[in-house]
FIKOLZA-1660 file (N, C-alpha, C; in steps of 0.1 Angstrom, whole numbers, plus 5000, padded with zeros to 4 digits):
% residues 245
   i   px   py   pz ch aa at
   1 5195 2719 1878  A  M  N
   1 5204 2729 1871  A  M CA
   1 5199 2743 1874  A  M  C
   2 5208 2752 1877  A  A  N
   2 5204 2766 1880  A  A CA
   2 5198 2772 1867  A  A  C
   3 5188 2782 1869  A  L  N
   3 5182 2788 1858  A  L CA
   3 5191 2794 1848  A  L  C
   4 5202 2801 1854  A  T  N
   4 5211 2808 1845  A  T CA
   4 5218 2798 1836  A  T  C
   5 5222 2786 1842  A  H  N
   5 5229 2776 1834  A  H CA
   5 5219 2770 1823  A  H  C
   6 5207 2769 1827  A  E  N
   6 5197 2763 1818  A  E CA
   6 5194 2773 1806  A  E  C
   7 5194 2786 1809  A  L  N
   7 5192 2796 1799  A  L CA
   7 5204 2796 1789  A  L  C
   8 5216 2795 1795  A  E  N
   8 5228 2795 1787  A  E CA
   8 5229 2783 1778  A  E  C
   9 5225 2771 1784  A  R  N
   9 5225 2759 1776  A  R CA
   9 5215 2760 1765  A  R  C
  10 5203 2765 1767  A  L  N
  10 5193 2767 1757  A  L CA
  10 5197 2776 1746  A  L  C
  11 5204 2787 1751  A  G  N
  11 5209 2797 1741  A  G CA
  11 5219 2791 1732  A  G  C
  12 5228 2783 1737  A  N  N
  12 5238 2777 1729  A  N CA
  12 5232 2767 1719  A  N  C
  13 5221 2760 1723  A  R  N
  13 5215 2751 1714  A  R CA
  13 5208 2759 1703  A  R  C
  14 5201 2769 1706  A  L  N
  14 5194 2778 1696  A  L CA
  14 5205 2784 1687  A  L  C
  15 5216 2788 1693  A  F  N
  15 5227 2794 1685  A  F CA
  15 5231 2784 1673  A  F  C
  16 5233 2771 1677  A  R  N
  16 5237 2762 1667  A  R CA
  16 5226 2759 1656  A  R  C
  17 5214 2762 1659  A  W  N
  17 5203 2759 1650  A  W CA
  17 5197 2772 1644  A  W  C
  18 5204 2783 1646  A  R  N
  18 5198 2796 1642  A  R CA
  18 5197 2797 1627  A  R  C
  19 5205 2790 1619  A  S  N
  19 5204 2790 1605  A  S CA
  19 5191 2785 1599  A  S  C
  20 5184 2777 1608  A  Y  N
  20 5171 2771 1604  A  Y CA
  20 5159 2779 1608  A  Y  C
  21 5161 2790 1615  A  L  N
  21 5150 2798 1619  A  L CA
  21 5141 2803 1607  A  L  C
  22 5147 2806 1596  A  P  N
  22 5139 2810 1585  A  P CA
  22 5128 2800 1581  A  P  C
  23 5131 2787 1583  A  L  N
  23 5122 2776 1580  A  L CA
  23 5109 2778 1588  A  L  C
  24 5111 2782 1601  A  L  N
  24 5099 2784 1609  A  L CA
  24 5092 2796 1605  A  L  C
  25 5099 2807 1601  A  L  N
  25 5093 2819 1596  A  L CA
  25 5085 2817 1583  A  L  C
  26 5090 2808 1575  A  V  N
  26 5083 2805 1562  A  V CA
  26 5069 2800 1565  A  V  C
  27 5067 2791 1575  A  V  N
  27 5054 2786 1579  A  V CA
  27 5045 2798 1583  A  V  C
  28 5050 2807 1590  A  V  N
  28 5042 2819 1594  A  V CA
  28 5038 2827 1582  A  V  C
  29 5047 2829 1573  A  F  N
  29 5044 2836 1561  A  F CA
  29 5033 2829 1552  A  F  C
  30 5034 2816 1551  A  L  N
  30 5024 2809 1544  A  L CA
  30 5010 2810 1550  A  L  C
  31 5010 2811 1563  A  L  N
  31 4997 2813 1570  A  L CA
  31 4992 2828 1567  A  L  C
  32 5001 2837 1566  A  A  N
  32 4997 2851 1563  A  A CA
  32 4992 2852 1548  A  A  C
  33 4998 2845 1539  A  L  N
  33 4994 2845 1525  A  L CA
  33 4980 2837 1524  A  L  C
  34 4978 2827 1532  A  A  N
  34 4965 2821 1532  A  A CA
  34 4954 2830 1537  A  A  C
  35 4958 2839 1546  A  D  N
  35 4949 2849 1551  A  D CA
  35 4945 2859 1540  A  D  C
  36 4955 2862 1531  A  L  N
  36 4953 2870 1520  A  L CA
  36 4943 2863 1510  A  L  C
  37 4944 2850 1509  A  A  N
  37 4935 2843 1500  A  A CA
  37 4920 2844 1503  A  A  C
  38 4918 2847 1516  A  K  N
  38 4904 2849 1520  A  K CA
  38 4898 2863 1516  A  K  C
  39 4907 2871 1511  A  M  N
  39 4903 2885 1507  A  M CA
  39 4906 2888 1493  A  M  C
  40 4900 2881 1483  A  P  N
  40 4904 2882 1469  A  P CA
  40 4902 2896 1463  A  P  C
  41 4894 2904 1469  A  H  N
  41 4891 2918 1464  A  H CA
  41 4900 2928 1471  A  H  C
  42 4909 2924 1480  A  R  N
  42 4917 2933 1487  A  R CA
  42 4927 2940 1477  A  R  C
  43 4929 2953 1478  A  P  N
  43 4939 2960 1469  A  P CA
  43 4953 2955 1471  A  P  C
  44 4960 2953 1460  A  L  N
  44 4974 2949 1461  A  L CA
  44 4983 2960 1466  A  L  C
  45 4994 2956 1473  A  P  N
  45 5004 2966 1477  A  P CA
  45 5010 2973 1465  A  P  C
  46 5011 2986 1465  A  G  N
  46 5017 2993 1454  A  G CA
  46 5032 2992 1454  A  G  C
  47 5039 2997 1444  A  H  N
  47 5053 2997 1443  A  H CA
  47 5059 3006 1455  A  H  C
  48 5052 3017 1458  A  A  N
  48 5058 3025 1469  A  A CA
  48 5059 3018 1482  A  A  C
  49 5048 3010 1485  A  W  N
  49 5049 3002 1498  A  W CA
  49 5059 2991 1497  A  W  C
  50 5060 2984 1486  A  E  N
  50 5069 2973 1484  A  E CA
  50 5084 2978 1485  A  E  C
  51 5087 2990 1479  A  L  N
  51 5100 2995 1479  A  L CA
  51 5103 3001 1493  A  L  C
  52 5093 3006 1501  A  F  N
  52 5095 3010 1514  A  F CA
  52 5099 2998 1523  A  F  C
  53 5092 2986 1521  A  C  N
  53 5096 2974 1529  A  C CA
  53 5110 2969 1525  A  C  C
  54 5113 2970 1512  A  L  N
  54 5127 2967 1508  A  L CA
  54 5137 2976 1514  A  L  C
  55 5134 2988 1515  A  A  N
  55 5143 2998 1522  A  A CA
  55 5146 2994 1536  A  A  C
  56 5135 2990 1544  A  V  N
  56 5136 2986 1558  A  V CA
  56 5146 2974 1559  A  V  C
  57 5144 2964 1550  A  S  N
  57 5152 2953 1550  A  S CA
  57 5166 2956 1546  A  S  C
  58 5168 2965 1536  A  S  N
  58 5181 2969 1531  A  S CA
  58 5189 2976 1542  A  S  C
  59 5182 2984 1551  A  L  N
  59 5188 2990 1562  A  L CA
  59 5195 2979 1571  A  L  C
  60 5187 2968 1573  A  G  N
  60 5193 2957 1581  A  G CA
  60 5205 2951 1575  A  G  C
  61 5205 2950 1562  A  L  N
  61 5216 2944 1555  A  L CA
  61 5228 2954 1556  A  L  C
  62 5226 2967 1555  A  I  N
  62 5236 2977 1556  A  I CA
  62 5243 2976 1570  A  I  C
  63 5234 2974 1580  A  V  N
  63 5240 2972 1594  A  V CA
  63 5249 2960 1595  A  V  C
  64 5245 2949 1588  A  R  N
  64 5253 2937 1588  A  R CA
  64 5266 2940 1581  A  R  C
  65 5266 2946 1569  A  V  N
  65 5278 2949 1561  A  V CA
  65 5287 2958 1569  A  V  C
  66 5282 2968 1576  A  L  N
  66 5291 2977 1584  A  L CA
  66 5297 2970 1596  A  L  C
  67 5290 2960 1600  A  T  N
  67 5295 2952 1611  A  T CA
  67 5307 2943 1607  A  T  C
  68 5304 2935 1597  A  V  N
  68 5314 2925 1593  A  V CA
  68 5326 2932 1585  A  V  C
  69 5324 2943 1580  A  G  N
  69 5334 2950 1572  A  G CA
  69 5345 2957 1581  A  G  C
  70 5341 2959 1593  A  F  N
  70 5351 2966 1602  A  F CA
  70 5357 2957 1613  A  F  C
  71 5352 2944 1614  A  V  N
  71 5357 2936 1625  A  V CA
  71 5369 2927 1621  A  V  C
  72 5377 2923 1630  A  P  N
  72 5389 2915 1627  A  P CA
  72 5384 2900 1625  A  P  C
  73 5393 2892 1619  A  R  N
  73 5391 2878 1617  A  R CA
  73 5388 2871 1630  A  R  C
  74 5379 2861 1630  A  G  N
  74 5376 2854 1642  A  G CA
  74 5365 2860 1651  A  G  C
  75 5358 2870 1645  A  T  N
  75 5347 2876 1653  A  T CA
  75 5335 2878 1643  A  T  C
  76 5323 2879 1649  A  S  N
  76 5311 2882 1641  A  S CA
  76 5310 2873 1629  A  S  C
  77 5312 2861 1631  A  G  N
  77 5311 2851 1620  A  G CA
  77 5298 2844 1619  A  G  C
  78 5298 2834 1610  A  R  N
  78 5286 2826 1608  A  R CA
  78 5288 2812 1614  A  R  C
  79 5297 2811 1623  A  N  N
  79 5299 2798 1629  A  N CA
  79 5286 2793 1636  A  N  C
  80 5284 2780 1636  A  T  N
  80 5272 2774 1642  A  T CA
  80 5275 2764 1652  A  T  C
  81 5287 2759 1653  A  K  N
  81 5290 2748 1662  A  K CA
  81 5293 2753 1676  A  K  C
  82 5299 2764 1678  A  E  N
  82 5302 2770 1691  A  E CA
  82 5305 2784 1690  A  E  C
  83 5305 2791 1702  A  Q  N
  83 5308 2805 1703  A  Q CA
  83 5323 2808 1700  A  Q  C
  84 5325 2818 1692  A  V  N
  84 5339 2821 1688  A  V CA
  84 5341 2836 1689  A  V  C
  85 5352 2840 1696  A  A  N
  85 5355 2855 1697  A  A CA
  85 5370 2856 1700  A  A  C
  86 5378 2859 1690  A  A  N
  86 5392 2861 1691  A  A CA
  86 5395 2873 1700  A  A  C
  87 5387 2884 1697  A  V  N
  87 5389 2896 1705  A  V CA
  87 5375 2902 1708  A  V  C
  88 5374 2911 1717  A  L  N
  88 5362 2917 1721  A  L CA
  88 5360 2930 1713  A  L  C
  89 5350 2930 1704  A  N  N
  89 5347 2942 1696  A  N CA
  89 5340 2952 1704  A  N  C
  90 5345 2964 1705  A  T  N
  90 5339 2975 1712  A  T CA
  90 5339 2988 1705  A  T  C
  91 5345 2989 1693  A  S  N
  91 5345 3001 1685  A  S CA
  91 5336 3000 1673  A  S  C
  92 5335 3011 1666  A  G  N
  92 5326 3011 1654  A  G CA
  92 5311 3009 1658  A  G  C
  93 5304 3001 1651  A  I  N
  93 5290 2998 1654  A  I CA
  93 5288 2991 1667  A  I  C
  94 5299 2984 1672  A  Y  N
  94 5298 2978 1685  A  Y CA
  94 5299 2988 1697  A  Y  C
  95 5302 3000 1694  A  S  N
  95 5302 3010 1704  A  S CA
  95 5288 3016 1705  A  S  C
  96 5279 3013 1696  A  L  N
  96 5265 3018 1696  A  L CA
  96 5255 3007 1702  A  L  C
  97 5258 2994 1699  A  V  N
  97 5249 2984 1702  A  V CA
  97 5257 2971 1704  A  V  C
  98 5253 2962 1713  A  R  N
  98 5261 2950 1716  A  R CA
  98 5259 2939 1706  A  R  C
  99 5247 2939 1699  A  H  N
  99 5245 2928 1690  A  H CA
  99 5240 2933 1676  A  H  C
 100 5249 2940 1669  A  P  N
 100 5245 2946 1657  A  P CA
 100 5241 2936 1646  A  P  C
 101 5246 2924 1645  A  L  N
 101 5242 2914 1635  A  L CA
 101 5228 2910 1637  A  L  C
 102 5224 2908 1650  A  Y  N
 102 5210 2905 1652  A  Y CA
 102 5201 2916 1650  A  Y  C
 103 5205 2928 1653  A  L  N
 103 5197 2940 1649  A  L CA
 103 5195 2941 1634  A  L  C
 104 5206 2938 1626  A  G  N
 104 5205 2937 1612  A  G CA
 104 5195 2927 1607  A  G  C
 105 5196 2915 1613  A  N  N
 105 5186 2904 1610  A  N CA
 105 5172 2908 1613  A  N  C
 106 5170 2914 1624  A  F  N
 106 5156 2919 1628  A  F CA
 106 5151 2928 1617  A  F  C
 107 5158 2938 1613  A  L  N
 107 5153 2948 1604  A  L CA
 107 5151 2941 1590  A  L  C
 108 5159 2932 1586  A  M  N
 108 5157 2925 1574  A  M CA
 108 5144 2917 1574  A  M  C
 109 5141 2910 1585  A  W  N
 109 5129 2903 1585  A  W CA
 109 5117 2912 1588  A  W  C
 110 5119 2923 1595  A  L  N
 110 5108 2932 1597  A  L CA
 110 5102 2938 1583  A  L  C
 111 5112 2941 1575  A  G  N
 111 5107 2946 1561  A  G CA
 111 5100 2936 1554  A  G  C
 112 5104 2923 1555  A  I  N
 112 5097 2912 1548  A  I CA
 112 5084 2910 1554  A  I  C
 113 5083 2911 1567  A  A  N
 113 5070 2909 1574  A  A CA
 113 5060 2920 1571  A  A  C
 114 5064 2932 1568  A  L  N
 114 5055 2943 1565  A  L CA
 114 5050 2942 1551  A  L  C
 115 5057 2935 1542  A  F  N
 115 5054 2934 1528  A  F CA
 115 5040 2930 1525  A  F  C
 116 5034 2919 1530  A  P  N
 116 5021 2915 1526  A  P CA
 116 5009 2923 1532  A  P  C
 117 5012 2932 1541  A  K  N
 117 5002 2941 1547  A  K CA
 117 4992 2932 1555  A  K  C
 118 4996 2922 1562  A  V  N
 118 4988 2914 1571  A  V CA
 118 4992 2919 1585  A  V  C
 119 4982 2925 1592  A  W  N
 119 4985 2932 1604  A  W CA
 119 4992 2924 1615  A  W  C
 120 4988 2911 1616  A  W  N
 120 4994 2903 1627  A  W CA
 120 5007 2897 1623  A  W  C
 121 5011 2897 1611  A  L  N
 121 5024 2891 1607  A  L CA
 121 5036 2897 1613  A  L  C
 122 5037 2910 1613  A  A  N
 122 5048 2917 1619  A  A CA
 122 5049 2915 1634  A  A  C
 123 5037 2914 1640  A  L  N
 123 5037 2912 1655  A  L CA
 123 5043 2898 1658  A  L  C
 124 5039 2888 1650  A  I  N
 124 5043 2875 1652  A  I CA
 124 5058 2874 1650  A  I  C
 125 5063 2880 1639  A  I  N
 125 5078 2880 1636  A  I CA
 125 5086 2886 1647  A  I  C
 126 5081 2898 1653  A  I  N
 126 5088 2904 1664  A  I CA
 126 5088 2895 1676  A  I  C
 127 5077 2889 1679  A  L  N
 127 5077 2880 1690  A  L CA
 127 5086 2868 1689  A  L  C
 128 5086 2862 1677  A  I  N
 128 5095 2850 1675  A  I CA
 128 5109 2854 1676  A  I  C
 129 5113 2866 1670  A  F  N
 129 5127 2870 1671  A  F CA
 129 5131 2873 1685  A  F  C
 130 5122 2879 1693  A  W  N
 130 5126 2882 1707  A  W CA
 130 5128 2870 1715  A  W  C
 131 5118 2860 1714  A  L  N
 131 5119 2848 1722  A  L CA
 131 5131 2840 1718  A  L  C
 132 5134 2840 1705  A  Y  N
 132 5145 2831 1700  A  Y CA
 132 5159 2838 1703  A  Y  C
 133 5160 2850 1699  A  Y  N
 133 5174 2856 1700  A  Y CA
 133 5177 2861 1714  A  Y  C
 134 5167 2863 1722  A  E  N
 134 5170 2866 1736  A  E CA
 134 5178 2856 1743  A  E  C
 135 5175 2843 1740  A  K  N
 135 5183 2832 1746  A  K CA
 135 5197 2831 1740  A  K  C
 136 5198 2834 1727  A  I  N
 136 5211 2833 1721  A  I CA
 136 5220 2844 1726  A  I  C
 137 5214 2856 1727  A  M  N
 137 5222 2868 1732  A  M CA
 137 5227 2865 1747  A  M  C
 138 5218 2859 1755  A  Y  N
 138 5222 2855 1768  A  Y CA
 138 5234 2846 1768  A  Y  C
 139 5233 2836 1760  A  A  N
 139 5244 2826 1759  A  A CA
 139 5257 2833 1754  A  A  C
 140 5256 2841 1744  A  E  N
 140 5268 2848 1739  A  E CA
 140 5274 2857 1749  A  E  C
 141 5266 2864 1757  A  E  N
 141 5272 2873 1766  A  E CA
 141 5278 2865 1778  A  E  C
 142 5272 2854 1781  A  A  N
 142 5278 2846 1792  A  A CA
 142 5292 2841 1787  A  A  C
 143 5293 2837 1775  A  F  N
 143 5306 2833 1769  A  F CA
 143 5316 2844 1769  A  F  C
 144 5312 2856 1765  A  L  N
 144 5321 2868 1764  A  L CA
 144 5325 2872 1778  A  L  C
 145 5316 2872 1788  A  R  N
 145 5319 2875 1802  A  R CA
 145 5330 2866 1808  A  R  C
 146 5328 2853 1805  A  E  N
 146 5338 2844 1810  A  E CA
 146 5352 2846 1803  A  E  C
 147 5352 2849 1790  A  K  N
 147 5365 2850 1783  A  K CA
 147 5372 2863 1785  A  K  C
 148 5364 2874 1786  A  F  N
 148 5370 2888 1786  A  F CA
 148 5369 2895 1800  A  F  C
 149 5361 2889 1809  A  G  N
 149 5360 2894 1822  A  G CA
 149 5355 2908 1824  A  G  C
 150 5363 2916 1831  A  E  N
 150 5360 2930 1834  A  E CA
 150 5358 2939 1821  A  E  C
 151 5366 2936 1811  A  S  N
 151 5365 2944 1799  A  S CA
 151 5351 2943 1793  A  S  C
 152 5346 2930 1793  A  F  N
 152 5332 2928 1788  A  F CA
 152 5322 2935 1797  A  F  C
 153 5324 2934 1810  A  T  N
 153 5314 2939 1819  A  T CA
 153 5313 2955 1817  A  T  C
 154 5324 2961 1816  A  V  N
 154 5324 2976 1815  A  V CA
 154 5318 2980 1802  A  V  C
 155 5321 2973 1791  A  W  N
 155 5315 2976 1778  A  W CA
 155 5300 2974 1778  A  W  C
 156 5296 2962 1783  A  A  N
 156 5282 2958 1783  A  A CA
 156 5273 2968 1791  A  A  C
 157 5279 2973 1802  A  E  N
 157 5271 2982 1811  A  E CA
 157 5269 2996 1804  A  E  C
 158 5278 2999 1795  A  Q  N
 158 5277 3012 1788  A  Q CA
 158 5270 3012 1774  A  Q  C
 159 5268 3000 1769  A  T  N
 159 5264 2998 1755  A  T CA
 159 5250 2991 1755  A  T  C
 160 5240 2997 1748  A  P  N
 160 5227 2991 1747  A  P CA
 160 5227 2977 1741  A  P  C
 161 5216 2969 1743  A  L  N
 161 5215 2956 1738  A  L CA
 161 5213 2956 1723  A  L  C
 162 5202 2962 1719  A  L  N
 162 5198 2962 1705  A  L CA
 162 5194 2976 1699  A  L  C
 163 5190 2985 1707  A  I  N
 163 5187 2999 1703  A  I CA
 163 5199 3008 1703  A  I  C
 164 5205 3012 1692  A  P  N
 164 5217 3019 1692  A  P CA
 164 5216 3033 1700  A  P  C
 165 5227 3036 1706  A  R  N
 165 5229 3049 1713  A  R CA
 165 5239 3056 1706  A  R  C
 166 5235 3065 1697  A  L  N
 166 5244 3072 1688  A  L CA
 166 5255 3081 1695  A  L  C
 167 5252 3085 1707  A  S  N
 167 5261 3094 1714  A  S CA
 167 5273 3086 1719  A  S  C
 168 5273 3073 1718  A  R  N
 168 5285 3065 1723  A  R CA
 168 5294 3062 1711  A  R  C
 169 5292 3067 1700  A  W  N
 169 5300 3063 1688  A  W CA
 169 5315 3065 1690  A  W  C
 170 5323 3054 1687  A  Q  N
 170 5337 3054 1687  A  Q CA
 170 5342 3050 1673  A  Q  C
 171 5351 3056 1667  A  A  N
 171 5356 3052 1654  A  A CA
 171 5361 3038 1654  A  A  C
 172 5359 3031 1643  A  P  N
 172 5364 3017 1642  A  P CA
 172 5379 3015 1644  A  P  C
 173 5383 3005 1650  A  A  N
 173 5397 3002 1652  A  A CA
 173 5404 2999 1639  A  A  C
 174 5397 2993 1630  A  L  N
 174 5403 2988 1617  A  L CA
 174 5396 2996 1605  A  L  C
 175 5403 2996 1594  A  R  N
 175 5397 3002 1582  A  R CA
 175 5386 2992 1577  A  R  C
 176 5377 2998 1569  A  F  N
 176 5366 2990 1563  A  F CA
 176 5372 2981 1552  A  F  C
 177 5368 2968 1553  A  S  N
 177 5373 2958 1543  A  S CA
 177 5361 2955 1534  A  S  C
 178 5361 2960 1522  A  W  N
 178 5350 2957 1513  A  W CA
 178 5351 2943 1508  A  W  C
 179 5363 2937 1508  A  R  N
 179 5365 2923 1504  A  R CA
 179 5358 2914 1514  A  R  C
 180 5360 2916 1527  A  S  N
 180 5354 2908 1537  A  S CA
 180 5338 2910 1537  A  S  C
 181 5334 2922 1535  A  A  N
 181 5319 2925 1535  A  A CA
 181 5313 2918 1523  A  A  C
 182 5319 2919 1511  A  L  N
 182 5313 2912 1500  A  L CA
 182 5313 2897 1501  A  L  C
 183 5324 2891 1506  A  K  N
 183 5324 2877 1507  A  K CA
 183 5314 2871 1517  A  K  C
 184 5312 2879 1528  A  R  N
 184 5303 2874 1538  A  R CA
 184 5288 2878 1537  A  R  C
 185 5285 2888 1528  A  E  N
 185 5271 2892 1528  A  E CA
 185 5265 2892 1514  A  E  C
 186 5273 2888 1504  A  Y  N
 186 5267 2888 1490  A  Y CA
 186 5256 2879 1489  A  Y  C
 187 5257 2867 1495  A  A  N
 187 5246 2857 1495  A  A CA
 187 5233 2862 1502  A  A  C
 188 5235 2870 1513  A  S  N
 188 5224 2875 1521  A  S CA
 188 5217 2885 1512  A  S  C
 189 5224 2893 1504  A  F  N
 189 5218 2903 1495  A  F CA
 189 5209 2896 1485  A  F  C
 190 5214 2886 1479  A  F  N
 190 5206 2879 1468  A  F CA
 190 5194 2872 1475  A  F  C
 191 5196 2866 1487  A  A  N
 191 5185 2859 1493  A  A CA
 191 5174 2869 1497  A  A  C
 192 5178 2881 1501  A  L  N
 192 5168 2891 1505  A  L CA
 192 5160 2895 1493  A  L  C
 193 5167 2898 1481  A  I  N
 193 5159 2902 1469  A  I CA
 193 5151 2890 1464  A  I  C
 194 5156 2878 1465  A  S  N
 194 5148 2867 1460  A  S CA
 194 5135 2865 1469  A  S  C
 195 5137 2867 1482  A  T  N
 195 5125 2866 1491  A  T CA
 195 5114 2876 1487  A  T  C
 196 5119 2888 1485  A  F  N
 196 5109 2899 1481  A  F CA
 196 5102 2896 1468  A  F  C
 197 5110 2891 1459  A  F  N
 197 5105 2887 1446  A  F CA
 197 5094 2876 1447  A  F  C
 198 5097 2866 1455  A  C  N
 198 5088 2855 1457  A  C CA
 198 5075 2860 1464  A  C  C
 199 5077 2868 1474  A  L  N
 199 5065 2874 1481  A  L CA
 199 5056 2882 1471  A  L  C
 200 5063 2890 1462  A  H  N
 200 5055 2898 1453  A  H CA
 200 5047 2888 1444  A  H  C
 201 5053 2878 1439  A  L  N
 201 5046 2868 1430  A  L CA
 201 5035 2861 1437  A  L  C
 202 5038 2857 1449  A  L  N
 202 5028 2849 1457  A  L CA
 202 5016 2857 1461  A  L  C
 203 5019 2870 1465  A  S  N
 203 5007 2879 1469  A  S CA
 203 4998 2881 1457  A  S  C
 204 5004 2883 1445  A  R  N
 204 4995 2885 1434  A  R CA
 204 4988 2872 1429  A  R  C
 205 4995 2861 1431  A  L  N
 205 4988 2848 1428  A  L CA
 205 4977 2845 1438  A  L  C
 206 4978 2849 1451  A  W  N
 206 4968 2847 1460  A  W CA
 206 4956 2856 1458  A  W  C
 207 4959 2869 1454  A  L  N
 207 4948 2879 1453  A  L CA
 207 4942 2880 1439  A  L  C
 208 4950 2878 1429  A  Q  N
 208 4945 2879 1415  A  Q CA
 208 4944 2866 1408  A  Q  C
 209 4949 2855 1414  A  R  N
 209 4948 2842 1408  A  R CA
 209 4956 2842 1394  A  R  C
 210 4966 2850 1393  A  T  N
 210 4974 2851 1381  A  T CA
 210 4989 2852 1385  A  T  C
 211 4997 2847 1377  A  L  N
 211 5012 2847 1379  A  L CA
 211 5018 2857 1369  A  L  C
 212 5018 2870 1373  A  A  N
 212 5023 2880 1364  A  A CA
 212 5037 2884 1369  A  A  C
 213 5046 2886 1359  A  L  N
 213 5060 2891 1362  A  L CA
 213 5060 2906 1360  A  L  C
 214 5063 2913 1371  A  D  N
 214 5063 2927 1372  A  D CA
 214 5077 2932 1366  A  D  C
 215 5077 2941 1357  A  P  N
 215 5090 2946 1351  A  P CA
 215 5100 2951 1362  A  P  C
 216 5095 2959 1372  A  L  N
 216 5104 2964 1382  A  L CA
 216 5110 2953 1390  A  L  C
 217 5103 2943 1394  A  W  N
 217 5109 2933 1403  A  W CA
 217 5117 2923 1394  A  W  C
 218 5114 2922 1382  A  M  N
 218 5122 2914 1373  A  M CA
 218 5136 2920 1371  A  M  C
 219 5136 2934 1370  A  T  N
 219 5148 2941 1369  A  T CA
 219 5157 2940 1381  A  T  C
 220 5150 2942 1393  A  I  N
 220 5157 2941 1406  A  I CA
 220 5163 2927 1408  A  I  C
 221 5155 2917 1404  A  L  N
 221 5160 2903 1406  A  L CA
 221 5172 2900 1397  A  L  C
 222 5171 2905 1384  A  T  N
 222 5181 2902 1374  A  T CA
 222 5195 2909 1379  A  T  C
 223 5194 2922 1383  A  V  N
 223 5206 2929 1387  A  V CA
 223 5212 2922 1399  A  V  C
 224 5204 2917 1409  A  S  N
 224 5209 2911 1421  A  S CA
 224 5215 2897 1417  A  S  C
 225 5209 2890 1407  A  L  N
 225 5215 2877 1403  A  L CA
 225 5228 2879 1396  A  L  C
 226 5230 2889 1388  A  V  N
 226 5242 2892 1381  A  V CA
 226 5253 2895 1392  A  V  C
 227 5249 2903 1402  A  F  N
 227 5258 2907 1413  A  F CA
 227 5263 2894 1420  A  F  C
 228 5253 2886 1424  A  Y  N
 228 5256 2874 1431  A  Y CA
 228 5265 2865 1424  A  Y  C
 229 5263 2862 1411  A  L  N
 229 5271 2853 1403  A  L CA
 229 5285 2859 1401  A  L  C
 230 5286 2872 1400  A  T  N
 230 5299 2879 1398  A  T CA
 230 5307 2877 1410  A  T  C
 231 5302 2880 1422  A  V  N
 231 5309 2879 1434  A  V CA
 231 5313 2865 1437  A  V  C
 232 5304 2856 1435  A  R  N
 232 5306 2842 1437  A  R CA
 232 5318 2837 1429  A  R  C
 233 5318 2841 1416  A  F  N
 233 5329 2837 1407  A  F CA
 233 5342 2843 1412  A  F  C
 234 5342 2855 1416  A  L  N
 234 5355 2862 1422  A  L CA
 234 5359 2855 1434  A  L  C
 235 5350 2851 1443  A  K  N
 235 5353 2844 1455  A  K CA
 235 5359 2830 1453  A  K  C
 236 5353 2822 1443  A  K  N
 236 5357 2809 1441  A  K CA
 236 5369 2807 1432  A  K  C
 237 5370 2816 1422  A  K  N
 237 5380 2814 1411  A  K CA
 237 5391 2824 1411  A  K  C
 238 5391 2834 1419  A  T  N
 238 5402 2844 1419  A  T CA
 238 5406 2847 1434  A  T  C
 239 5417 2855 1435  A  R  N
 239 5422 2859 1448  A  R CA
 239 5418 2873 1451  A  R  C
 240 5410 2879 1442  A  L  N
 240 5407 2893 1444  A  L CA
 240 5400 2897 1457  A  L  C
 241 5392 2888 1462  A  L  N
 241 5385 2891 1475  A  L CA
 241 5392 2886 1487  A  L  C
 242 5404 2880 1485  A  N  N
 242 5412 2876 1497  A  N CA
 242 5416 2888 1505  A  N  C
 243 5416 2886 1518  A  D  N
 243 5419 2897 1527  A  D CA
 243 5428 2892 1538  A  D  C
 244 5439 2900 1541  A  D  N
 244 5448 2895 1551  A  D CA
 244 5443 2897 1565  A  D  C
 245 5431 2903 1567  A  R  N
 245 5426 2905 1580  A  R CA
 245 5422 2892 1587  A  R  C
% end
């Protein structure tokens, strides 16, 4: 089998299993926390550092929200069985970068990786993301090239892979759909806050040998939980979040 076909096949396989990537990353984080356990007298990260890390991850979530809020139905989804693209997205955030959702994912995990202040953790996360998503991006672009032909080739040659080029900005073709953004990313928001909350608890458990509930993080978690339950109720029990897009 030609190398290009092998890479595409591997990328499609990883695409179908990408939802399970966090399980691999959890193992890496547990190793990092075990490293913390060897340094019981190490100073704990302060609120300023923790909130900085949360801001980095929140930037990634904002990138995801801006992506899914402007795209038409049948694109930029959470499908796992096969590649899907009803149209080729080239405006809005897709005029700056070819894979904005993966850029958002990277920033979300980067903020989480920085949180424990274990120097090698962020390096490992960056390496895992590059090795994993590089193959997925290759497969996705092969699919788009076959489906959209010259239109994809022209857009891809002018648009960076993951580092945005702000000078290429083009206004989105559609209006922003807050309904679509809420429905598709409210769970990501709560998962992000829950992850930070758990890391906060575990880092203190490893370093102080106590399980103390911090008022700031309890407040953040409570607000995010209320938001999650509210949006979930609206999605499941009402038509308020229905969108004709």
